C-alpha positions as CSV (number, residue, x, y, z in Angstrom):
1,M,0.0,-0.1,0.0
2,K,1.3,3.5,-0.9
3,E,1.8,5.8,2.1
4,R,0.6,9.3,2.0
5,R,-0.2,12.3,4.3
6,L,-3.8,13.1,5.4
7,E,-5.9,15.1,3.5
8,E,-7.4,18.3,5.2
9,D,-10.9,16.6,5.6
10,E,-9.2,13.5,6.9
11,V,-7.4,15.9,9.6
12,L,-10.7,17.3,10.5
13,I,-12.3,13.9,11.3
14,L,-9.3,12.7,13.2
15,T,-9.2,16.0,15.3
16,V,-12.9,15.7,16.2
17,L,-12.4,11.9,17.0
18,L,-9.4,12.4,19.2
19,G,-11.1,15.3,21.0
20,R,-13.8,12.5,22.0
21,E,-11.4,9.6,23.1
22,L,-11.3,9.3,26.8
23,D,-9.1,6.2,27.3
24,W,-5.8,7.0,25.6
25,D,-3.0,8.2,27.7
26,R,-0.5,9.5,24.8
27,Q,1.0,12.9,23.7
28,P,-0.9,15.1,21.2
29,V,-0.5,13.5,17.7
30,D,0.9,15.9,15.1
31,L,-1.8,14.9,12.4
32,R,0.4,16.9,9.7
33,A,3.3,14.3,10.1
34,V,0.9,11.3,10.1
35,R,1.4,8.8,7.1
36,V,-1.5,6.8,6.0
37,S,-2.5,4.2,3.3
38,D,-5.8,3.8,1.8
39,M,-7.5,0.4,2.6
40,D,-8.9,-1.9,0.1
41,D,-12.6,-1.3,1.4
42,G,-14.6,-0.7,-1.9
43,G,-14.3,3.1,-1.7
44,M,-15.5,3.7,1.9
45,G,-12.3,5.6,3.1
46,S,-10.8,3.5,5.7
47,L,-7.2,4.3,6.5
48,R,-4.3,2.2,7.9
49,F,-1.7,4.4,9.8
50,A,2.0,3.8,9.2
51,S,3.5,2.0,12.1
52,G,7.0,1.5,13.3
53,T,5.7,-2.0,14.7
54,L,6.3,-5.0,12.4
55,D,2.8,-6.4,11.8
56,P,0.7,-4.3,13.9
57,V,-2.8,-5.9,14.8
58,F,-5.9,-4.5,16.2
59,G,-5.9,-3.7,20.0
60,R,-9.0,-1.6,20.6
61,T,-11.4,1.2,19.5
62,V,-11.0,4.6,21.3
63,A,-13.3,6.6,19.4
64,E,-16.5,6.6,17.3
65,G,-18.5,8.9,15.0
66,W,-20.5,9.2,11.9
67,F,-21.3,11.7,9.2
68,M,-24.0,11.8,6.6
69,D,-23.0,11.3,3.2
70,D,-24.3,13.3,0.0
71,D,-26.7,10.5,-0.8
72,G,-28.3,10.8,2.7
73,L,-26.6,7.5,4.2
74,P,-24.7,7.5,7.4
75,V,-20.8,6.7,7.3
76,M,-19.7,5.2,10.3
77,L,-16.3,5.8,11.9
78,W,-14.1,4.0,14.5
79,L,-10.5,5.2,15.5
80,N,-8.7,2.0,16.4
81,L,-5.2,1.5,18.2
82,D,-2.9,-1.5,17.6
83,Q,-1.6,-4.0,20.2
84,N,0.9,-1.3,21.5
85,D,-1.7,1.5,21.7
86,D,-0.4,3.2,18.7
87,L,-2.9,4.4,16.0
88,F,-3.7,1.7,13.8
89,E,-6.5,2.6,11.5
90,L,-9.4,4.8,10.8
91,D,-12.2,2.4,10.0
92,S,-14.9,3.9,7.8
93,W,-18.0,2.1,6.7
94,K,-21.1,3.3,4.9
95,V,-24.2,1.4,6.0
96,D,-25.0,0.0,2.5
97,S,-21.3,-0.6,1.7
98,S,-21.2,1.7,-1.4
99,P,-18.2,4.0,-1.8
100,R,-18.3,7.2,0.2
101,R,-19.0,10.3,-1.9
102,R,-17.6,13.0,0.3
103,L,-15.9,13.7,3.5
104,P,-17.2,16.1,6.1
105,R,-16.1,20.0,5.7
106,D,-16.9,21.0,9.2
107,R,-16.5,19.7,12.7
108,S,-20.0,19.9,13.3
109,E,-20.8,17.2,10.4
110,V,-18.7,14.6,12.5
111,L,-21.5,13.3,14.8
112,D,-21.6,11.3,17.8
113,G,-24.3,8.8,19.0
114,D,-26.8,6.5,17.0
115,P,-27.0,7.6,13.4
116,H,-30.6,5.9,13.1
117,A,-31.6,8.9,15.0
118,A,-31.2,11.1,12.1
119,Y,-33.8,9.4,10.0
């Protein structure tokens, strides 16, 4: 997988999710320096964080959220850590498994709670 820097809208999502997490005792993350790879998820937008760990594996989820895509369907978000409590992935899943059409453009679009309440 090819590594790249985060896009501005991805930085926005991560800033909001990192602001919500309550159970991760790490120093602030410089999101401008973070490197990620796009995951093969059918275009839903999941990202794998570059790691200094050989073969990192999922450890736990520390923050969740969602936003409404342009077609009116929610896109669920999970910020996951690896077995060493380092950033592992931003898991993104659109509820009908179709490709995501856009990313949030404002902090207020990254919502918390049950997306079904928006219907």
